C-alpha positions as a Markdown table, in Angstrom:
| # | Residue | x | y | z |
|---|---|---|---|---|
| 1 | Met | -3.1 | -10.3 | 4.3 |
| 2 | Lys | -5.0 | -8.7 | 0.9 |
| 3 | Leu | -3.4 | -5.6 | -0.9 |
| 4 | Val | -5.7 | -3.6 | -3.3 |
| 5 | Tyr | -4.1 | -1.3 | -5.8 |
| 6 | Phe | -6.1 | 1.5 | -7.4 |
| 7 | Ala | -5.7 | 3.8 | -10.7 |
| 8 | Trp | -2.1 | 4.7 | -11.3 |
| 9 | Val | -0.7 | 2.5 | -8.3 |
| 10 | Arg | -2.5 | -0.5 | -10.0 |
| 11 | Glu | -1.1 | 0.2 | -13.3 |
| 12 | Arg | 2.8 | 1.0 | -11.9 |
| 13 | Val | 2.7 | -2.5 | -9.6 |
| 14 | Gly | 0.9 | -4.4 | -12.7 |
| 15 | Arg | -1.8 | -6.1 | -10.9 |
| 16 | Pro | -5.0 | -5.1 | -9.4 |
| 17 | Glu | -4.7 | -6.9 | -5.8 |
| 18 | Glu | -2.5 | -9.7 | -4.1 |
| 19 | Met | -1.8 | -11.8 | -1.0 |
| 20 | Val | 1.1 | -11.0 | 1.2 |
| 21 | Ala | 2.5 | -12.2 | 4.3 |
| 22 | Pro | 5.1 | -9.6 | 5.5 |
| 23 | Pro | 7.9 | -10.3 | 7.7 |
| 24 | Asp | 6.9 | -9.5 | 11.5 |
| 25 | Glu | 8.9 | -6.1 | 11.5 |
| 26 | Val | 6.3 | -4.7 | 9.1 |
| 27 | Ala | 4.1 | -3.2 | 11.8 |
| 28 | Thr | 2.7 | 0.1 | 10.1 |
| 29 | Val | 1.5 | 1.3 | 6.6 |
| 30 | Ala | 5.1 | 2.9 | 6.1 |
| 31 | Asp | 6.9 | -0.2 | 6.9 |
| 32 | Leu | 4.7 | -2.4 | 4.7 |
| 33 | Val | 5.5 | 0.4 | 1.8 |
| 34 | Gly | 9.1 | 0.6 | 2.6 |
| 35 | Trp | 8.9 | -3.7 | 2.3 |
| 36 | Leu | 6.7 | -3.4 | -1.1 |
| 37 | Arg | 9.6 | -1.0 | -2.6 |
| 38 | Gly | 12.1 | -3.6 | -1.7 |
| 39 | Arg | 9.9 | -6.4 | -3.9 |
| 40 | Gly | 10.9 | -5.2 | -7.3 |
| 41 | Glu | 10.8 | -2.1 | -9.4 |
| 42 | Glu | 7.6 | -2.1 | -10.3 |
| 43 | Tyr | 6.8 | -1.6 | -6.5 |
| 44 | Ala | 9.7 | 1.0 | -6.2 |
| 45 | Tyr | 8.2 | 2.7 | -9.1 |
| 46 | Ala | 4.7 | 2.8 | -8.0 |
| 47 | Phe | 5.9 | 3.9 | -3.9 |
| 48 | Glu | 8.6 | 6.3 | -5.5 |
| 49 | Asn | 7.1 | 8.9 | -3.6 |
| 50 | Pro | 5.5 | 7.4 | -0.2 |
| 51 | Gly | 4.0 | 10.7 | 0.8 |
| 52 | Val | 2.0 | 11.0 | -2.2 |
| 53 | Val | 0.2 | 7.4 | -1.9 |
| 54 | Arg | -3.1 | 7.2 | 0.3 |
| 55 | Ala | -4.0 | 3.5 | 2.1 |
| 56 | Ala | -6.9 | 2.5 | 3.7 |
| 57 | Ile | -6.8 | -0.6 | 6.3 |
| 58 | Asp | -10.2 | -2.5 | 6.3 |
| 59 | Arg | -11.6 | 0.5 | 4.2 |
| 60 | Val | -10.7 | 2.9 | 6.7 |
| 61 | His | -8.3 | 5.7 | 5.6 |
| 62 | Ala | -4.9 | 5.4 | 7.5 |
| 63 | Lys | -2.0 | 7.5 | 8.0 |
| 64 | Pro | 1.6 | 6.2 | 7.4 |
| 65 | Asp | 2.1 | 5.3 | 11.2 |
| 66 | Ala | -1.1 | 3.2 | 11.6 |
| 67 | Ser | -0.7 | -0.3 | 12.6 |
| 68 | Ile | -1.4 | -3.1 | 10.2 |
| 69 | Arg | -1.6 | -5.9 | 12.8 |
| 70 | Gly | -4.6 | -7.7 | 12.2 |
| 71 | Ala | -5.6 | -6.3 | 9.1 |
| 72 | Ala | -7.4 | -8.5 | 6.5 |
| 73 | Glu | -7.0 | -5.7 | 3.6 |
| 74 | Ile | -5.0 | -2.8 | 2.9 |
| 75 | Ala | -6.0 | -0.5 | 0.0 |
| 76 | Phe | -3.3 | 1.8 | -1.8 |
| 77 | Phe | -4.6 | 4.6 | -4.0 |
| 78 | Pro | -3.6 | 7.9 | -5.3 |
| 79 | Pro | -4.6 | 11.6 | -3.7 |
| 80 | Met | -8.3 | 12.1 | -5.0 |
| 81 | Thr | -10.0 | 15.4 | -6.5 |
| 82 | Gly | -13.4 | 16.5 | -6.1 |
| 83 | Gly | -15.6 | 17.8 | -8.7 |
């Protein structure tokens, strides 16, 4: 699946996007975040407060318990404010 990172999440991870193949036990957005945190200190830093980072599965906002099975793209981004 393709992961896309926006704003300071992208800056902390050090890349705008990447292709990954998480293990089968990674079934939800929260599982994916946990798996990513274990991939290196840049990911640990980007997801140090997983409750702050938002996710979208195939361009639809998703909660941490949302299934990632069959997803083509998952995007991670910080909270947005209007103005």
